[in-house]
C-alpha positions in Angstrom: 67.4 119.4 60.4 69.5 122.8 61.8 66.4 125.2 64.1 67.9 128.8 63.6 65.7 131.5 65.5 63.4 131.4 68.4 60.3 132.8 66.9 60.5 136.2 69.1 60.0 139.8 67.5 63.1 141.1 66.2 64.3 145.1 66.0 61.3 147.0 65.5 58.8 144.8 66.7 59.5 142.8 63.6 58.0 139.1 64.2 61.0 136.7 63.5 60.2 132.9 62.2 62.0 130.2 62.6 64.1 129.2 60.1 65.3 125.4 59.7 68.7 124.7 57.2 68.6 121.2 56.2 71.9 119.2 57.0 73.7 118.5 54.2 73.4 114.8 52.8 76.9 113.5 51.7 78.1 110.4 50.0 80.4 108.5 52.0 84.0 108.7 50.9 85.0 105.0 51.7 85.9 103.4 48.7 83.1 100.8 47.4 81.0 102.1 50.3 77.6 103.9 48.6 76.1 105.0 51.9 74.4 108.6 52.3 74.5 110.5 55.2 73.2 113.5 57.0 76.3 115.8 58.5 75.5 116.4 61.8 78.8 117.1 63.4 82.3 118.1 62.8 82.5 121.4 60.1 79.0 122.3 58.4 80.6 123.3 54.9 84.3 122.0 55.6 86.0 119.1 55.5 86.2 116.4 58.5 86.1 112.9 59.4 83.0 113.2 60.3 81.9 114.7 57.2 83.5 112.1 55.1 82.7 108.8 56.0 79.2 107.2 57.1 78.9 105.9 61.0 79.7 102.4 60.2 82.8 103.5 57.8 83.5 105.9 61.0 83.8 103.3 63.2 85.5 100.5 61.5 88.4 103.5 60.9 88.3 104.3 64.4 88.6 101.3 65.2 91.8 100.8 62.6 93.6 103.7 63.8 93.1 102.4 67.4 94.6 99.4 67.0 97.2 100.9 64.7 98.3 103.1 67.7 98.0 100.7 70.2 100.5 98.2 67.7 103.0 101.1 67.4 102.8 101.5 71.3 103.6 98.0 71.9 106.3 98.1 69.3 108.2 100.8 70.6 107.8 99.2 73.9 109.3 96.2 72.8 111.9 98.4 70.8 112.8 99.9 74.2 113.1 96.8 76.2 115.8 95.3 73.1 117.9 98.3 73.8 118.1 98.0 77.5 118.9 94.1 77.1 121.4 95.0 74.5 123.0 97.7 77.3 123.1 95.7 80.2 123.4 92.0 79.1 127.2 90.8 77.8 127.2 89.6 74.3 128.6 86.3 75.2 125.5 85.8 77.7 122.9 87.5 75.9 121.2 84.4 74.6 121.6 83.1 78.1 118.1 82.7 79.9 116.9 80.7 83.3 115.4 78.1 80.8 118.2 77.4 79.0 120.3 76.6 82.1 121.8 73.5 82.2 120.8 72.0 86.0 123.6 69.3 85.4 121.3 66.7 86.1 119.0 68.0 88.3 122.2 69.2 91.0 120.7 72.8 90.5 117.4 72.5 89.7 115.7 73.4 93.2 118.2 76.8 93.3 117.1 77.4 89.8 113.6 77.5 90.2 113.6 79.9 93.6 115.8 82.2 91.3 113.1 82.1 88.6 110.4 82.6 91.7 112.4 85.4 92.8 112.4 87.0 89.0 108.4 86.2 88.6 107.6 87.8 91.8 109.8 90.7 91.6 107.5 93.8 92.0 107.5 95.8 88.6 105.3 99.1 90.0 109.0 99.6 92.8 111.2 96.9 94.2 111.5 99.0 97.8 112.1 96.2 100.2 112.4 93.4 97.8 115.0 90.6 98.9 118.4 90.7 97.3 120.5 87.6 96.0 123.6 86.3 96.3 124.5 83.3 93.9 127.8 82.0 94.8 130.5 79.2 94.3 134.5 78.8 94.5 134.4 77.5 91.1 134.3 79.5 88.0 132.3 79.3 85.1 129.2 76.8 86.6 126.9 79.5 85.6 126.0 82.3 88.0 126.8 84.9 85.5 124.3 83.2 83.1 122.1 82.8 86.0 122.3 87.1 86.9 122.0 87.9 83.2 118.9 85.3 83.1 117.3 87.0 86.0 118.0 90.2 84.6 116.5 89.2 81.4 113.2 88.4 82.7 112.9 91.5 85.0 113.5 93.4 81.9 111.1 91.5 79.6 108.2 92.4 82.3 108.5 96.2 82.1 105.1 97.7 81.2 106.1 101.1 80.1 109.9 101.3 79.3 111.2 105.1 78.8 114.4 106.6 78.4 117.2 106.0 76.9 119.1 104.3 80.3 117.8 101.3 81.7 116.5 101.4 85.5 118.2 97.7 85.5 121.6 97.5 85.4 124.7 94.8 84.8 128.1 96.1 86.3 131.3 93.6 86.9 133.1 94.5 89.9 136.0 96.3 87.7 133.3 98.3 85.9 132.8 99.7 89.3 136.1 100.4 90.3 137.3 102.0 87.4 134.0 104.3 87.3 134.8 105.6 90.8 138.2 106.2 90.4 137.6 108.3 87.0 134.9 110.2 89.4 137.7 111.1 91.5 139.5 113.2 88.6 139.0 116.9 88.9 137.2 118.5 86.1 135.3 114.6 84.9 131.4 114.1 83.7 130.4 112.5 87.6 131.8 112.9 91.5 131.9 109.9 93.2 128.8 111.1 94.8 126.6 111.2 91.6 127.9 107.6 91.2 126.8 106.6 94.7 123.5 108.4 93.9 122.8 106.5 91.0 123.2 102.9 93.1 120.6 104.7 95.4 118.1 104.9 92.5 118.8 101.9 90.0 115.4 99.7 90.6 117.7 96.6 90.6 121.5 96.1 90.1 124.1 93.0 89.0 127.5 93.0 90.9 129.4 90.2 89.1 132.4 88.4 89.7 132.5 89.9 93.1 136.3 87.4 94.8 138.0 87.8 91.3 140.0 91.1 92.0 143.7 90.1 92.1 144.6 93.1 94.7 147.8 93.8 97.0 147.3 94.2 100.6 147.9 98.1 100.7 144.7 98.0 97.9 142.5 96.4 100.3 140.7 99.5 102.3 140.5 101.3 99.4 138.4 98.0 97.8 136.1 97.4 101.0 135.5 101.1 100.8 133.8 100.7 97.4 132.1 98.0 98.1 130.7 99.5 101.5 129.6 102.6 99.3 127.8 100.6 96.8 126.5 97.9 99.1 125.2 100.9 101.9 123.8 102.8 98.6 121.3 99.5 98.0 120.6 99.6 101.8 119.8 102.8 102.5 117.5 102.9 99.2 115.9 99.6 100.7 116.6 98.4 96.9 117.6 94.8 95.5 121.4 93.8 95.0 122.5 90.5 92.7 125.7 89.7 94.0 127.7 86.9 91.8 130.6 86.1 93.8 133.6 83.3 94.3 133.3 83.8 98.1 130.2 83.1 100.2 129.3 84.3 103.8 131.5 81.6 105.4 134.8 80.9 103.7 134.6 77.5 101.7 136.2 73.9 103.2 139.3 74.4 101.2 140.0 77.8 102.0 140.0 80.7 104.8 138.7 83.6 103.3 135.0 84.9 103.2 133.3 87.7 101.4 134.2 89.6 105.0 137.6 89.5 104.4 137.2 90.9 101.0 134.4 93.3 101.5 134.5 94.6 105.0 132.4 93.8 108.0 130.2 96.3 107.8 129.3 95.2 103.8 128.8 92.1 104.6 126.5 92.6 107.4 124.3 94.8 105.2 124.4 92.3 102.4 123.4 89.4 105.0 120.6 91.3 106.1 119.2 92.2 102.5 119.4 88.6 101.3 117.7 87.2 104.6 121.3 84.8 105.4 120.3 82.8 102.0 123.2 82.2 99.6 122.6 79.8 96.2 125.4 77.8 95.7 125.9 76.8 92.5 127.1 73.2 92.0 128.9 71.4 89.2 132.4 71.7 87.1 133.9 74.2 85.1 131.5 74.6 81.9 134.1 76.3 79.9 
């Protein structure tokens, strides 16, 4: 029932009566439903959601719409995560996880568990101040990149609301960083060297892969150290974590006289040592390839 008028006198002192309009009664438009109901909301004489369906059917449809919307948003998030994974993890390592890493009779079990805990505890809201990782061994093929990609996969997979086409969790082989900075030196390029460094300063997580595998001449060493310092310092200044996989360690291996400092320079390694708390994860075993 819809009352119109207030019973007061109108123009010329003529008493006005309250007028009551009967709300229209309609049959529910849901197939198979014979309910009738009064239209009390929405458009009184037009078509609206509330004027088409009885309350039970209306509530059920609303629940279905919300469930459908939730499913679409969930699928959209998963699609974006998969895009990020394909962007960042090399194809050869795409199926590598921390769970399918062969610990070789338990030699590396405690190390892999520590790396798994690091990935689980990674602060998804914002990782400022989170510890960095150095995964190292002087033998090729022991699984350092496998482990780094497994960590990266776990972290990306836990990102709640992925937006944007570009992942904020990045995998960078050393040679790709070098080529990117060299390209940025060219006049008129798409980015400057400062653009590159600012990019490394804002990524949530960076993996730097294959440190120590470079073939360099003596005259190239100063430029290489400058590159390492620029990238490590960008992460250090932003107080954001980095994962480094390397063939070198903080101290020389028993059969070698070369350390990370000899390659990266004292300033970069000093920062990296502080970022990792001086901890390095030495992966045991032989070449798996």
